[in-house]
Backbone as a ProteinNet text record, in pm:
[ID]
protein_1_A
[PRIMARY]
MKFEDLSENVQMIAAETLKEILVAHKTDHEASCKRFADCVRSAFETLYTQKIPASEPD
[TERTIARY]
7909.9	7993.2	7919.3	7975.7	7905.8	7923	7835.2	7837.6	7964.5	8024.7	8132.5	8248.6	8245.4	8357.3	8349.2	8258	8204.7	8346.7	8387.5	8467.1	8417.8	8494.7	8425.8	8345.9	8391.1	8314.3	8163.3	8167.6	8049	7967.4	8003.6	7930.3	7870.3	7972.4	7943.3	7810.5	7803.6	7695.1	7579.7	7587.2	7477.7	7428.5	7493.2	7440.8	7389.2	7436.4	7373.6	7225.9	7210.3	7108.7	7006.5	7023	6945.1	6893.1	7015.6	6931.3	6859	6886.6	6760	6619.5	6607.9	6531.2	6443.2	6499	6462.9	6417.7	6460.8	6404.9	6286.2	6292.3	6155.1	6048.9	6083.6	5954	5907.1	5999.4	5974.4	5950.2	6033.3	6019.2	6158.4	6101.2	6226	6192.7	6088.2	6026.6	6142.8	6178	6305.9	6258.9	6151.1	6127.9	6117.4	6078.7	6079.4	6229.1	6291.1	6445.1	6492	6474.6	6551.3	6524.2	6398.6	6376.1	6419.4	6396.5	6471	6628.3	6679.6	6830.6	6873.7	6785.1	6812.1	6804.1	6689.6	6679.3	6774.3	6838.2	6968.9	7096.9	7096.9	7199.9	7202.4	7098	7075.6	7097.6	7034.3	7068.1	7194.3	7253.3	7403.4	7514.7	7478	7550.6	7527.3	7399.7	7359.8	7427.2	7406.8	7464.1	7604.2	7675.3	7827	7889.3	7782.4	7858.7	7801.2	7702	7672	7802.2	7806	7925.2	7840.9	7952.7	7911.3	7975.1	7913	7972.4	8074.8	8158.4	8241.7	8182.2	8224.5	8184.9	8213.7	8159.1	8181.7	8307.9	8391.9	8491.3	8442.9	8476.8	8406.2	8458.1
-6791.5	-6663.5	-6570.4	-6540.8	-6428.5	-6321.6	-6216.3	-6063.9	-6029.3	-6032.6	-5980	-6018.4	-6144.2	-6196.8	-6134.5	-6031.1	-5955.2	-5851.4	-5789.5	-5694.8	-5597.8	-5470.1	-5350.5	-5298.5	-5288.9	-5202.7	-5260.8	-5411.6	-5479.2	-5417.9	-5431.3	-5381	-5264.4	-5161.6	-5049.8	-5015.1	-5095	-5090	-5144.5	-5250.2	-5311	-5231.1	-5159.2	-5017.8	-4921.7	-4885.7	-4766.5	-4833.9	-4948.6	-5008.9	-5033.7	-5039.5	-5068.4	-4924	-4807.4	-4700.8	-4647.1	-4680.3	-4628.7	-4712.7	-4803.3	-4866.9	-4817.4	-4814.2	-4754.7	-4622.2	-4515.9	-4384.4	-4407	-4496.8	-4515.6	-4562.3	-4630.8	-4688.4	-4588.2	-4504.1	-4404.1	-4479.3	-4548.4	-4626.2	-4621.2	-4599.8	-4637.4	-4695.6	-4759.4	-4919.9	-5015	-5004.9	-5114.5	-5276.8	-5316.1	-5448.1	-5430	-5358.9	-5316	-5296.8	-5233.7	-5207.3	-5359.1	-5425.5	-5535.5	-5638.7	-5636.1	-5732.7	-5691.4	-5549.9	-5507.9	-5526.8	-5509.4	-5535.6	-5690.5	-5773.7	-5944.8	-5938.5	-5919.4	-5920.6	-5889.1	-5761.8	-5709.3	-5785.5	-5815.1	-5936	-6046.3	-6108.4	-6248	-6235.1	-6127.9	-6103.3	-6081.8	-5991.9	-5997.5	-6118.5	-6153.6	-6302.3	-6394	-6409.9	-6514.8	-6487	-6319.6	-6264.2	-6286.6	-6301.5	-6298.4	-6443.9	-6524.9	-6669.7	-6776	-6706.3	-6803.9	-6825.7	-6936.9	-6984	-6901.2	-6852.1	-6809.1	-6891.7	-6971	-7039.7	-6968.9	-7058.7	-6992.6	-7011.3	-6911.7	-6884	-6982.3	-7045.3	-7133.4	-7107.3	-7132.1	-7108.3	-7094.7	-6981.4	-6962.4	-7067.6
7713.6	7749.8	7858.9	7953.1	8033.6	7986.8	8016.6	7995.5	8048.1	8155.6	8202.2	8112.2	8056.3	7963.2	7828.4	7785.2	7677.9	7672.3	7562.6	7529.1	7602.9	7667.1	7727.9	7611.1	7470.7	7404.2	7388.7	7363.5	7363.9	7507.1	7613.9	7721.8	7712.7	7672.6	7647.6	7542.7	7457.7	7344.3	7415.8	7494.2	7551.2	7629.8	7745.7	7822.7	7764.5	7655.8	7590.1	7509.4	7453.3	7420.4	7518.8	7650.2	7753.1	7812.8	7812.5	7806.3	7736.6	7616.2	7466.1	7519.3	7576.4	7586	7683.5	7821.4	7929.6	7890.8	7825.5	7765.6	7686.3	7596.3	7495.7	7588.1	7693	7772.1	7889.5	7918.2	7995.1	8169.6	8204.6	8315.2	8411.7	8539.3	8632.7	8722.1	8707.7	8778.7	8808.2	8929	8948.9	8891.5	8908.1	8843.3	8685.1	8639.2	8476.3	8427	8511	8470.5	8457.4	8561.4	8560.3	8460.2	8435.3	8286.3	8209.1	8157.7	8026.3	8039.4	8155.7	8174.4	8153.8	8232.3	8191.9	8048.5	7994	7821.5	7750.5	7784.3	7710.7	7716.2	7867.6	7883.9	7801.5	7834.4	7775	7587	7548.9	7397.6	7361.6	7439	7399.6	7410	7518.9	7547.4	7424.3	7401.6	7302.3	7140.1	7112	7001.2	7008.1	7085	7095.3	7126	7147.1	7177.4	7039.8	6948.2	6856.9	6743.1	6717.1	6617.2	6476	6399.3	6275.4	6165.4	6080.2	6017.4	5889.8	5850.8	5768.8	5633.7	5566	5432.3	5358.4	5239.1	5144.8	5031.7	5014.7	4899.9	4782	4731.6	4560.9	4461.8
[MASK]
++++++++++++++++++++++++++++++++++++++++++++++++++++++++++

């Protein structure tokens, strides 16, 4: 799944996450920002494409 395929709500959460990372690291250096953005994108793509196993019946 690509980032643009994620729901708008999930994309907004990712954007807020990136904002918090950039504020915490106090950076506006373009290379650093791109690296952080790539990491957040990759993390959200991975998180939302992983298959969650069905729970075992009781």
